[in-house]
C-alpha positions, 0 to 999 in steps of 0.5 A, spaced: 499 499 499 505 504 501 509 502 495 503 504 491 502 511 495 509 512 493 508 511 486 502 516 485 506 521 489 512 520 484 507 521 478 503 527 481 510 530 482 512 528 475 506 531 472 507 538 476 514 538 473 512 537 466 506 542 467 511 547 470 517 546 464 511 547 459 509 553 462 516 556 463 518 554 456 512 557 453 513 563 457 521 563 454 518 562 447 513 568 448 519 572 451 524 571 445 518 572 440 516 579 444 523 581 444 524 579 437 518 583 435 520 589 439 527 589 435 524 589 428 519 594 430 525 599 433 529 597 427 525 597 421 529 595 414 530 599 408 531 594 402 534 600 398 538 604 402 538 606 409 533 610 413 533 617 416 535 617 424 530 617 429 526 612 434 520 608 433 518 609 440 514 604 443 511 598 439 504 599 436 504 606 440 510 609 437 511 616 439 503 618 438 503 620 445 509 625 445 506 628 438 499 629 441 501 633 447 499 640 446 505 645 446 506 650 451 508 656 446 508 658 439 515 655 438 516 649 434 512 643 437 517 640 442 516 633 439 519 636 433 524 641 436 527 636 440 528 631 435 531 636 430 536 637 435 538 630 436 537 627 429 537 633 424 531 636 420 529 629 417 527 623 422 523 617 422 518 616 427 512 612 428 505 615 429 499 611 431 502 604 429 504 607 422 512 608 420 513 615 419 518 620 416 518 627 419 521 632 414 522 640 417 527 641 411 523 647 407 527 645 401 525 638 401 518 639 403 517 644 397 520 639 392 516 634 395 509 638 394 512 640 387 512 632 385 505 630 388 502 624 385 509 623 382 513 621 389 507 622 394 500 621 394 495 624 399 494 620 406 490 621 412 490 617 419 486 612 420 482 616 424 481 621 420 479 617 414 474 613 418 471 620 421 471 623 414 470 618 409 475 615 404 470 617 399 472 624 401 479 623 401 479 621 394 475 626 391 479 632 393 478 636 386 471 636 387 471 638 394 476 644 393 471 646 387 465 647 391 468 650 397 471 655 393 465 657 389 461 659 395 467 661 400 472 663 396 474 671 394 469 671 388 464 668 392 465 673 398 465 679 393 459 676 388 455 673 394 456 679 398 458 675 404 461 681 407 455 684 410 453 678 413 460 676 416 459 684 419 452 683 422 454 676 425 460 679 428 456 685 431 451 681 434 456 676 437 461 682 440 454 685 443 453 678 446 460 678 449 459 685 451 454 683 457 458 677 459 463 678 465 468 673 461 468 669 454 471 662 452 474 665 446 475 658 442 469 655 444 464 661 442 468 662 436 466 655 434 459 657 435 460 663 431 463 660 425 459 654 425 453 658 425 455 663 419 458 656 415 452 652 416 447 658 414 451 659 408 451 651 406 444 650 408 440 657 408 438 656 415 435 648 415 440 647 421 437 653 425 436 649 430 442 645 430 448 649 429 449 651 436 449 643 438 453 641 432 458 646 434 459 643 441 459 636 438 465 638 434 469 640 440 468 633 442 470 630 435 477 634 435 479 630 442 478 623 438 482 625 431 489 624 434 486 617 438 488 610 436 482 607 432 480 602 437 472 603 437 470 600 444 465 603 449 469 608 453 475 610 449 476 617 446 475 614 439 468 611 440 466 617 443 469 621 436 465 616 432 458 617 436 459 624 435 460 623 427 454 619 427 450 624 430 452 630 426 452 626 420 444 624 422 442 631 422 446 633 416 443 627 412 436 629 415 437 636 412 439 634 405 433 629 404 429 634 406 431 639 401 431 634 396 424 632 397 422 639 397 426 642 391 420 643 387 418 650 390 424 653 392 426 659 389 433 660 384 435 666 388 435 662 394 441 657 391 446 655 396 451 650 397 447 644 398 442 646 392 449 646 388 451 639 391 444 636 389 444 639 382 451 636 381 448 629 384 443 629 378 449 629 373 455 626 377 455 618 378 460 619 384 456 624 388 452 619 392 448 621 398 454 618 403 459 622 399 454 629 400 454 628 407 461 627 408 462 633 404 458 637 408 461 634 415 468 636 413 466 643 410 463 645 417 469 641 421 474 646 417 470 652 419 469 650 427 477 648 428 482 652 424 478 659 424 476 659 431 483 657 433 486 663 429 481 667 432 483 665 439 490 667 438 489 673 434 486 676 440 491 673 444 497 676 440 493 683 439 492 684 447 499 682 448 501 687 443 498 694 443 502 698 438 499 693 433 492 694 436 493 701 435 495 701 428 489 696 426 484 700 430 486 707 426 486 703 419 479 701 421 477 708 424 480 711 417 475 707 413 469 709 418 471 717 417 471 716 409 464 713 409 458 718 407 454 713 411 458 711 417 453 706 419 453 703 412 455 695 411 462 693 409 464 694 402 468 689 397 473 696 396 473 698 404 475 690 405 481 690 399 484 697 402 485 694 409 493 693 408 495 693 415 489 688 417 492 683 411 499 684 414 496 682 421 492 676 418 499 674 415 503 674 421 497 670 425 497 665 420 505 664 420 505 663 428 499 659 429 500 653 426 492 649 426 495 643 424 501 639 425 503 638 418 501 635 411 500 627 411 503 624 405 505 617 403 511 615 399 509 611 392 516 610 390 522 610 394 525 617 395 532 618 396 534 624 401 541 626 404 544 619 403 537 616 406 531 613 403 524 614 405 521 607 403 515 606 398 508 606 403 512 610 408 507 616 411 511 623 410 509 628 415 511 635 412 512 640 418 509 646 415 511 650 422 518 649 421 518 653 415 514 658 418 519 659 424 525 658 420 530 664 422 533 663 416 527 666 412 524 670 418 528 675 422 526 673 430 521 668 428 517 668 435 516 675 435 509 677 433 511 683 428 505 684 422 510 690 419 515 684 416 509 683 411 509 690 408 510 691 401 518 692 399 523 691 394 528 688 398 531 681 397 529 679 404 522 681 403 521 677 397 524 671 400 519 672 406 513 672 401 515 667 397 517 662 402 511 663 406 506 662 401 509 656 398 506 652 404 502 656 408 496 656 404 495 649 405 494 649 413 487 651 414 483 648 408 489 643 406 484 637 404 480 642 400 485 646 396 490 641 393 495 643 388 494 651 389 501 652 393 505 647 387 503 652 382 505 658 386 512 656 388 518 660 386 524 659 390 529 655 386 530 648 389 536 643 390 533 637 389 531 634 382 528 628 379 532 623 376 
């Protein structure tokens, strides 16, 4: 009996040892696999050359968290600034699980933009593509056309948008004057969304525009998040907001389509233009129309409100600029026969110092980290290679804050934009306009900047 018990105990011990051995072996293999995978992640291969220097960060996460942390100053974002000092103006990294090369080299950036569709193609982060719809990303030419048709310079002049803008701003300022304090960016979002929705829908969203403005604020927080659509995540909240806003716009679009017969021709707005084009253009589906309307209001809510908020801040900190700006506008009022007359196109065009202030605000306030593109072929640069398929982040802020182009680049100095004939002024104008116009409507104004480039470039196509 004792012998049988002893044998049974031995078998039990051997079984435990085998289980432990299997567990330890599995853990060891898993550790080896993770170590090997981590090594491959941090040291990606380039078949046709050497990758630019840099770090890929943590597996899957990469260096996304460092990029999305808000910058405490107007200087280059710390994520870009520290890596330029460490690796140079072109470096590799990983954002939201994607291998990325960041370029802060103005000449190389200009070279890339001049060869758009040959070396690179438009690309958006996975989050943006799902929020705004891939169809919209693939039909930017039409998006640009219809946006400029209703919000471009000619539209402002012919459709008499200036008086409407002036009325809205007067009403907003009157409302602000009754409050102890104003959260400027939030109220600016509401103001711009109200105006844009009225131009797009002609009042069809009158009872929803304020609610949409608030929802767009929540949407912004999710655009740089990881596309994990689980309850409680920022991305999930972002997608819920997208569904709600799109639902409101889809309902307004269908209501308009069903009631077009009785609508007056002079009331034609962007939605009316879109519906008319849907009758003759096959790619203009209802889903595309909703995505386009969603994207247009987002542009209005984000970039314009950010620029306005910073403009107020900069003017408050520079009373000499505010004084000259005020003097220019008071001169316009004094020259009027009727001081209460609405703003005219001629008066708007005469605001030379106002334009200088706007240029300087846009130079300092970068409303986006840069332009995302994807390499469609291997691209050699300074002895390195950007592999085909890699994402390229063109850091436009590096040009705006380049001391070789702008003297004292962090100084708010609208007078630097005065018309001049000196070489420095010509360089300033040319270099700035090569890229700056891509910022606020970068997804709608494809190909504009490429045609305006004037600076000689050392990079050439083979």
